[in-house]
N, C-alpha and C positions, 0 to 999 in steps of 0.2 A: 506493501501500501505506500510507503514511503517513496517508491521509486515513482509512482504514479504520481503523488503532489510533484516532484518535485521534476519533470517531467512537463504537467499541466503548467504548473508556474514558468516554465523555462515559454513554453508554448505562447502563453502570456503575455512573459515580459518581450516576447519578438512582436506581438500583433500590436500591441502600445508604441517599441520604440522602429519598425519599418515596416508602416501600414502598407507601403507600395508590396508589399511579398503578400498578405495578404487581401489588398483590395481587388475586387475586378474590374478589369480592363474595360470602361466606357465604350461602347459602342457607336462611333460616329459613320456616316452617310453619308456623301456629295454626288451619290450616283444621280441621283436623278437633276439638281440643279446644270451638274454637268454634260447630259447629253439632250434635255427636255425645258433647260433652265429658262431659255427664249418663246420657245413654243408654247411651251403651257407651263409656268411660272407654280401655280398654284398645285398643280398635281405632283413637281418637286416638293415643292416645301411639304407637302404630305407623305409625301415616300421619305425625306429624308429627317425632318423633325419630329415627325409623329410616329410612322412606321416604324423605322431604325432608332432615332431619338429618345422616344417612350417606350415603344412595346417592346422593343428588343431588349430594353434595359430593365424590365422589369425586375422585381427580386423571386417571384415566383418560380422560377425557372429559367438553368444557367443556360448561355450561348449555346452549348454546344447540345443540349436538350431542343433546345427551339431549332438550332441547325436538324437536324435527324428531322422532329416534327415536317419544317417549314418540304425540304427535299419527297418524304410520303408523299405529301398534301399533294406536290407539284407532278411526282410520278402519279401519284393515282387520277389527275388529274390529264393525263396523257399529256404533259409541256414535258417535254424533253429537249427543248431549244437554248439557245445564250444565255436564259433568265434560267435553267434548273443549272446551269455550266457555272455561270454565276455562285448559285449558292454551292454546290458543288466547294468550291473553291471557301468558300465561306465556310461548309461544313470545316472544313480541311484546318483554315485559321482558325479556329476553334477549339480543336484538337481531336475530331473526329478521326479515326484512324483508316488506313487503308481494308483493313480485314472486320473492321465495323460498318465500313460502309456496304461492303462486299452482302455481307449478312443480310444486313438492313436491306438490299435493293433483292437478292434474293428471298426474301422472307416475303416484300411488299409483292414479287411477280405474281404471287398465286392469289394475291385477294384485285390488284390491281392490272392484271393485263399483262402475259408474255411478251409481248411486243413492246409496251412501255417500257417494262426492264430494261430490253435491250438496247434501247437508245439511250437510257438513263448509263447503263454500265458503258459503253460509248463515249460518253462526255467523263465519266468517272475516271475509264483507264489512262485519260490525257492528264485530269487533276494529278492523281496519286504517282503520274510516271514516272517518280525519282525515289517513291516510297520502297522502306527495305524493310523486312522482319524487324531488324534491330531497330529504327527508327518507330514502328508502332509498339514495340515492346516498351521502350524510352517512355512514348506517349501517354499509354496506359502507365506504367508503373507512375511517371509524373500524379496523376491523379490520385494516387494511394495515401497520398502523401500532403500536408498542408505546405514546407519550404520546398522551393523552386531546386530541378535537377544543377541547373548552373551548366556554365560551361565545362567544354572539355579540361582534364586538369593537367595542361601539357608542362605546364613548369615541374611535374614533379613525375610523369609519367615514366622517366629512366627508374624511379621506387617501387613501378610496379607490376605485375603481370595482369594484364589485361584492361581495359578500357574505363578508367573512373570520371567524375564530373565533380567540381568543387561551386557552393555557392555560397559566398560570404554571407553571414545574419548579421554580425556586432562586431563592431571592433573596438565598441564604446565599454568601458570599466572591466568585460568580459569580454573575450574572441572566443567569436563563436562561427562554426561552419557547417555546412549541412557535408555530407562525400558522400557519392552516391558509386555504386558497383555494379557493373556489367555481371550476369552470372560469373560464376570461375575467377570473377576479379579478388585481387587481394594484393596489400603493399606488403614491402621485403621487413625480413626483423629491422626491428629500429630501438633503439635507445631515446630516451628524454632526458636529455641531461642538465643539471644544473647543481650550484653550492649550497643552492639555498631552496625550500618550495620547490616549486613545477612541477611538471608530469602532465596527466592528458585525464580528460572524463569522461568518456563516450556514451553516449544515449539514442537507443533505439530509435529510429523511425518509419520505417515500413521497410517489407520485406523479411527475408532472415541470412542471418550472418554467423561470422565466427568471429574470435576475441582467443589469441595461446598465445601463454606466459613461457616464457623459455622451460621446460624441464617439468610440463603442467600440460594435465588434458586440454586440450579444446574446449570452450564455452561457448554455447547457440546463444547470439544475439537478435531477440525478438524485438518489435516496436512496445518503449518502455520499457527493456531492460540497460541499466545502467552501470558502466564499466571504471573503478577507480582505477588508472594507470603509475604507480607512483613513479618520479624521477630516480633512474637506476634501471629498470625494471625490461627487460631483453622481451620485445614479442611483437608480433604483428596483429594483422583485422583483416578483415574484406568478406563473400560475399558467400552465399552455400552455392551449391555446381548447380542450381534448380532454381535460384529464384535470384532477380533483381535486391537489391540490399542498400539504405542509405542512414545512416546514425549522424546527430548532431555530434561534432569535435568539437570540445572545451578545453579550453590552453587554460591551464594552473598557473597562475606568475607565481615568479621566481628571480630568482638570480644567475645570471651568468648563463642563460637557457641556449638548448639546441638540441636537434635533432641528429641521432648518427645516426645515418642508413646502414645495412650491414646485408647481408647475405638473403639470394629472393627464397621463395617456398615451392619444393620441387613438386613436378603433379605428385610424385608417388608419395609423397609427405598429405599433400591433399586432401590424395584421392581415398587416400587409408584414417579419414578423421572421423571418430566419432563423438558428439558432447554428450559435457557433461548438462545434467538438467539440473 
């Protein structure tokens, strides 16, 4: 219970200190004025300011859900022209994955008609032409957690096996970052050095991962798990083989702090892991 209280407190503080992470981006539309502003200014105003400015920004549904509903409605009416193409792109921008759109169109084909689905698939293939299974998985994982996945962790890539992502959460009072690992990704053995204080605390955010100290069995990290790492302890952490994983990394203040990076975790050692729960 204490661990869960700590996690909730940090989430609440983050919501106060970094509202951009939490806030839903306001949807804005200018297509009406761009295309019909001179010919039909009132229609353009209703399209941009009422439909998109107000209805799409109502709190009852997220933009992603509104996109799914809109695409289903258009295909159901047999509208498979450029307007559907626009809403397919909008759906992608709102976080709908290629896999989810394929499932939606397959499902709706039985209710809206096979030819309508064929027409929609033709447009959807163009919109998601460059999407990959990895991109789909990353997008889906993002929806599991309140913190962003962030950008590729290129600065520390040499110390990781597999791909990781980094999203700074706070650099005031306490430095906190959300670190996301693709399945099987893990960092090398390392030690947080300090002459006084120092170390690190990990808080599981989403997915399933591992933490291991040298000479000790591996520990499973789940959402809400808290790991305390004193300075001077050799350890590593990362994702499980079958799961994306994210944790908050909280840097503990100390004197003369540094990180000593050591050897990687071999596939043989990683594949033999058994958790201590």
